[in-house]
C-alpha positions in Angstrom: 0.0 0.0 0.0 1.7 3.3 -1.0 1.4 6.1 1.7 0.5 9.5 1.3 2.9 12.4 1.9 0.9 13.2 5.0 1.0 9.7 6.2 4.8 9.4 5.7 5.1 12.7 7.4 3.3 11.4 10.4 5.2 8.1 10.5 8.5 10.0 10.3 7.6 12.3 13.2 6.5 9.4 15.3 9.7 7.7 14.7 11.8 11.1 15.4 9.8 11.1 18.8 10.6 7.5 19.6 14.2 7.9 19.0 14.2 11.1 20.9 12.4 9.5 23.9 15.0 6.3 23.7 17.8 8.6 23.9 16.6 10.8 26.8 15.4 7.6 28.6 18.1 5.1 27.7 15.6 2.8 26.0 15.9 0.5 28.8 13.5 -1.3 31.4 14.4 1.4 33.8 12.3 3.7 31.6 9.1 1.7 31.8 7.7 1.1 35.1 4.4 1.4 37.1 3.6 4.8 38.8 3.2 2.8 41.9 6.7 2.7 42.4 7.0 6.2 42.9 7.0 7.6 46.5 5.6 11.2 46.5 6.4 13.9 49.0 5.0 17.3 48.7 4.4 16.6 44.9 7.7 15.3 44.1 8.0 11.6 43.3 11.3 9.4 43.7 12.1 5.8 43.1 14.5 3.6 44.4 17.6 3.3 42.3 16.6 6.0 39.9 18.2 9.4 40.3 15.4 11.4 38.5 13.0 13.4 40.4 9.4 13.1 39.1 6.8 16.0 39.3 3.2 16.1 38.7 3.2 19.9 37.9 4.9 21.2 35.0 6.7 24.1 36.3 7.4 22.4 39.7 4.8 24.7 41.2 6.6 24.7 44.6 5.2 27.9 46.0 2.3 28.2 44.1 -1.3 27.9 45.7 -2.6 24.5 46.5 -5.4 22.9 48.6 -5.5 20.0 50.6 -2.8 17.1 50.8 -1.9 16.6 47.3 0.2 13.4 48.2 -2.7 11.7 49.9 -4.9 12.3 46.9 -2.2 11.0 44.5 -1.8 7.8 46.7 -5.7 7.2 46.5 -5.9 7.8 42.9 -3.0 5.3 42.2 -5.0 2.5 44.3 -7.9 3.3 42.5 -6.2 3.1 38.9 -4.0 0.2 39.4 -3.4 -0.1 35.3 -2.4 3.6 35.1 1.0 4.4 33.2 3.4 7.0 33.3 4.0 9.3 30.1 7.2 11.6 30.4 6.1 15.0 29.2 9.2 17.2 29.5 12.6 17.1 31.2 15.3 19.6 32.6 18.6 19.5 34.2 18.3 21.5 37.5 21.9 21.7 39.0 22.9 17.8 39.4 19.2 16.7 39.2 17.2 15.6 36.2 13.7 16.5 36.6 11.0 14.7 34.7 7.4 16.1 34.2 5.1 13.2 33.9 1.5 12.5 33.2 -0.1 9.7 34.9 -2.9 8.1 33.1 -5.2 5.2 32.5 -8.0 4.6 29.8 -10.6 6.4 31.5 -8.9 9.3 33.3 -5.5 11.3 34.2 -4.1 12.1 37.6 -3.0 15.7 36.5 -6.3 16.8 35.2 -8.0 15.3 38.3 -5.8 17.2 40.5 -6.9 20.3 38.9 -10.6 19.0 38.7 -10.9 18.5 42.6 -9.4 22.1 42.9 -5.9 21.0 44.3 -4.2 22.9 41.8 -4.8 25.5 39.1 -4.7 24.6 35.4 -1.6 27.0 35.1 0.4 24.5 37.3 0.4 21.9 34.6 2.2 23.9 31.9 5.2 22.2 31.2 9.1 23.2 31.5 9.2 24.3 28.1 6.3 26.6 28.4 7.6 28.2 31.4 10.9 28.9 29.6 9.2 30.4 26.6 7.2 32.7 29.2 10.5 33.8 31.0 11.8 34.5 27.5 8.9 36.8 26.7 9.0 38.5 30.1 12.8 39.1 29.4 11.9 41.2 26.4 10.7 44.1 28.9 13.6 46.7 28.3 13.5 47.3 32.2 14.9 43.6 32.7 17.9 44.0 30.2 20.3 43.3 33.1 18.7 40.2 34.1 18.1 39.0 30.3 21.6 39.4 29.7 22.5 37.2 33.0 20.1 34.4 32.0 21.3 34.6 28.4 24.8 34.1 29.4 23.8 31.0 31.6 21.8 29.7 28.9 24.7 29.8 26.5 27.2 28.4 29.0 24.8 25.5 29.8 22.7 24.6 26.8 22.0 21.0 28.0 20.1 22.5 30.9 17.3 24.1 28.8 14.1 22.0 29.1 12.9 19.6 26.3 9.6 18.3 25.6 9.2 14.6 24.7 5.7 14.7 23.9 4.3 15.9 20.6 3.2 19.4 20.4 -0.4 18.3 19.2 -0.5 15.8 22.2 0.4 18.0 24.6 -2.0 21.0 23.4 -4.7 18.4 23.5 -3.9 17.6 27.5 -3.7 21.2 28.1 -7.1 21.6 26.9 -8.4 18.6 28.9 -6.7 20.3 32.3 -8.3 23.8 31.3 -11.7 22.2 31.0 -10.9 20.3 34.3 -10.5 23.9 35.8 -13.6 25.4 34.5 -15.5 22.4 36.4 -13.6 23.2 39.6 -14.4 26.8 39.5 -18.1 26.4 38.7 -18.4 24.0 41.7 -15.9 26.1 44.2 -13.7 23.1 44.6 -10.5 23.5 46.6 -8.5 26.6 45.6 -11.5 28.1 43.9 -13.7 27.9 47.3 -14.7 31.2 49.2 -12.2 30.3 51.9 -9.4 30.6 49.5 -10.4 34.0 48.2 -7.9 36.1 49.6 -5.0 33.7 48.8 -6.2 33.7 45.2 -6.2 37.4 44.9 -2.8 37.9 46.6 -1.5 35.5 43.7 -3.5 37.4 41.1 -5.7 34.6 40.4 -9.5 35.6 39.8 
């Protein structure tokens, strides 16, 4: 059967993505494992014998707004979804550590979207490291930040390997982000978690409507 130009392009793109993923994760048995092997503490996942740090929020949302106990929610979710799998989305070197932003999903639902749907995190927390890096680049175009821009550009030139890399295809990433934004809309309507009246003051302090 002869492939159309569009089909060939999609096949090539898929192969390129696969090769890139293999390079990033060494295409070993270490790269494929159950999310139940991860132990989460304050949103950061670790695994015995694995030097990587796995995060469920794309820009590592360390100081961002949150509600309740994310770790408990994650633990319960994983028990309820025993067939869930890990999808590496983007990766970044931070000092000596490799950080990997992951989606955890089964056929019916996704952990990341559910964290937003119940109001634990806002949708913005799920924008990945690449989007965060692009946002910083746009911010630094402000002439008032010329000195900061010079410093950051120098650091980027000296350590190009530290720039974040996206492992998922762009269209797949955008599709997931659309689902996550829909989850936030649901949470807002129902005043779940961070969208409850009790969190109004904290939201306003961070510029969240």
